N, C-alpha and C positions, 0 to 999 in steps of 0.2 A: 504493500500500500504506500501511496505517496502522500506526504503531508503537504497541505496547501498553504502558500504564503505569497499572494500575488497583489499587484498594484496596477491600477488602470489609467492613471494620469499620463499625459504626454510631456515630453521634455526634449530639448535639443542640445547638441554639443558638436564641437568641431573636432576633427581627427588630426592629430599631430603625427609627424614622422618620428619613429623611435629607433634607437640603436638596438639591433637585434639581440645584442648581448645582455641588454637590460630587460628583455621580455621574459615572461613566465615560460617554463618548460612546456612545450607543446603536448608532450605525453600526458600531462596532468589535466589538460583541458577536456571538457565534455560538453557537447551540445545536446539538448533534449528537445524532442519533437512531440507535440500533442496534436490530435488525439493519438493514444497509443494503440487503439484497437487495430486489428489487422484486416478487418472487413468494414468498409465505410460506405455510406449511401451515395448514390450518384448525384444527389443534390446537396452534398457537403458544402457548408457555407464558409467555414474558416478552419485554418490550422494555426498552430503557434510554434515559434522557435525560441527556446531559452538558451541564451549565450552565457558562458561562465563568467564574463566580465562585461562592464558597460561598453557599449559600442558607439561608434561615431554615426551621425545621422545619415551619411551617405552609404553606410554599409548595410543596406536594407534588402529590398527585393532583388537587387542585382546579383545577390549571392544565393538566392533561393530559386530552385528550378523544379518543375514538374516533368518527370520523364515517363514515357510510355514503356511497355514491356521490352522494347528494342533499345532502350536507352536514349531515345531521341526526345529532346526538349519540346514541350507543347507550349506554343506561343499564345499569349492572350488569355491564359487561364485565370490570372490574378488581377484584381483591381489595382491599377497603378495609382499611387498616391505620392505626391511630391515630397511630403515629409515622412511618409510611411507611418505605420501605426506602432509606435514604441511605447513601452511602459515608462513610468517616471524615472526608473533607474537605468533605462536603456538596455536592459538585459532580455526583455521579452518583446519579440516582434510578432504582431498579429498578421497572418497571411490570409487575406480575404479573397475568396473566389469571387469573380465578377458577378454581383447579384443580378445584373441584367441578363446574364446567360443562365443563371441558376433558376430564376423565377419564370414560369411559363407565361405566355401572353405578352411578353415584351419583345421589342424588335431584335435585340441582340440574341435572345433565346431562339427566335424564329429563324434568324439568319445563320447563326453559328452553332446553336445547340450548346449543351453543357460540355464542360471540359472533360468530365469523367463519363465513361461509357460502362454500362452494366456488363459484368462478367469479364472485364479487362483488369489488368494489374498495372500499378503505377508505383513510382518511387518519388518521394519528396527528397531532393538533394540540397543540402546546405553546404556551401563551399567553405573549406577551412582557410581559404585565402582572405576571408572577411577580416577587416582590421578593427581592433577595439579603439576606444577613445584615446589611447596613448600611442596608437600607430603600430601595435603589435598584431601579427597574424594570429588568429585563433588556433590554427593547427590542422588537425585531421578533419576530413569531411564527415558529415553526418547524413545518414539515410534512414528513411522509414518507408518500407515497402508495404503496400496494402492492395487488396482486391476490392472491387466495387460491386455492391448489390443494388437492388431496386431502390428508387427514390423513397425517402421517408416522408410521407405527407400527413402523418397522424400526429396530432398534438399530444404532448405528454399528459398522462392521466394519473395523477398522484393517488387516486382512489384504488388503482390497480397495483401500486407498489406493495412490496412485502416488507413489513416491519418486524424485525427480530428484537424483542425487548431485552435489555440487559438484566443482570441480577441486582436486586436491591442491596444496599450497603457495600457495593463494590464500585470500581471505576471501569467496569467492563464496557466495551464499546457497544453503542447502539448501532445496529446495521440496518440499512434500507436497500433492498434490491430494487433498482429502478426499471429493470426489465430490458433496458437497451442503453447503449453509450450516450452520455450527455456531455455538453460543453463543460470542461473542467473549471474554467474561470467562473462560469455561471454558477456551478455547484459550490464554489467557494464563498459566494456572496448571497445566493438566493434561497438558501435553506437555513433555518435557525431552529434551535430547540428552546422552548419556553417552559419555565417552571409553573407550578400551580397558581402562582400570583400573576402570571403573564409577563414575567421578566425574562430577558434573554439569558440563557444559561452559558456561562463561560466554559470553554473547553477547546479541544483540538479536532479539526476535521481532517480526514484522510479519505482517499478513494481506492477502491479495489481495481483489479485488472480490467483494462479497457474502459475505465470510468463508468462501469455499470453498477457499482455499489457505492453508497455514501455512508461513511462511518463517523461516529462522533464519540469522543472520550471526554467526559466532564472533568473539570478541575477538581471537584470534590465528589465523594461517593454519591450514588443515586439514593434518594430518599424513597420511602414507601409512600408514594404520592402519585398524582396524575400529572403527566407532562404532555406537551403538544409539539409536534413538528410543523412549523409554519413555512409555507412555500410562497415565495414572491411571484407575482404574475409575470415578471420578466425573465423567469427561468427559461433557458433554452436548451434544446437538444442539439445534435450535431448539424441538423438541417435548418436551424433557426426557428423551429416550431416552439411555440410557447403554450402553456396550459390554456386550453380553450380557444387557441388562435394559431392555426397552421400558418406557416410562413407563406406558402403558395396558395392562399385562399382566393376564391373568386371575388371580383369586385362587388362590394356591397355586402359580402358575407360577414355577419356579426360575430361576436364572441360567444362561445358555448359555455354553459355552466360547468363548473369543475370544483373539486374539493380543495380548498387552500390550506387545510390543516389536517393532521393525522394525530390521533390521541393514542397514548400508550401508558402503561404502568409497569415499572420494574417488577421482575418476578421475585416473589418472596422465597427465601431459602427453604 
């Protein structure tokens, strides 16, 4: 499981040229790519790249490539952004698939189609030549290979999630099976546990393999009381679907009813 600690603000920096002898050892560097699932929907909306050090603003999408199963780069897959989509610490880059191609009924989708094709395999390649804010190359390339399944057009349904209650008087993890991979940044911010008084319970969030399960360990042991899991309406899955609101919904289609909280009680010894 991966512990989440993410930041969403944007920040800018200039890259300087560094003396290679002053740069960190490349072998110690590691780039992480999300989502980690090996099967992703054809209407995937975004991916994320985590760099081991703060990056310069020009070291963005130019170092990220979508390759087909023959190793050929697919042009026009990502939305080009002049300043890219960096986190405040410039370590996380959001790679946004062109929404105009993802969403049906738009000109780009009709003319070009989606970048991802069902039953095909792809690799997201991040070049190790990318320079950090001090002008040092990150080092080794990073790759995430995945296959593509049918588009996900169903909104998340919290009422169908499986909640496994923890044991009372322990700090055992609360586990929620989401049924499918979700956007890991969204999971870090859009689900909270409330105590019986309605206060947010402090603790640590982690995710299971493929971001299919959400886990929470409280700072203090669970009480023999009633708790609630509250889901924000902006929670998203990998295709940008939100509870009650599919991303690719028809014009004029409203929001469907959905359950925004799940109740549970720790299991007595």
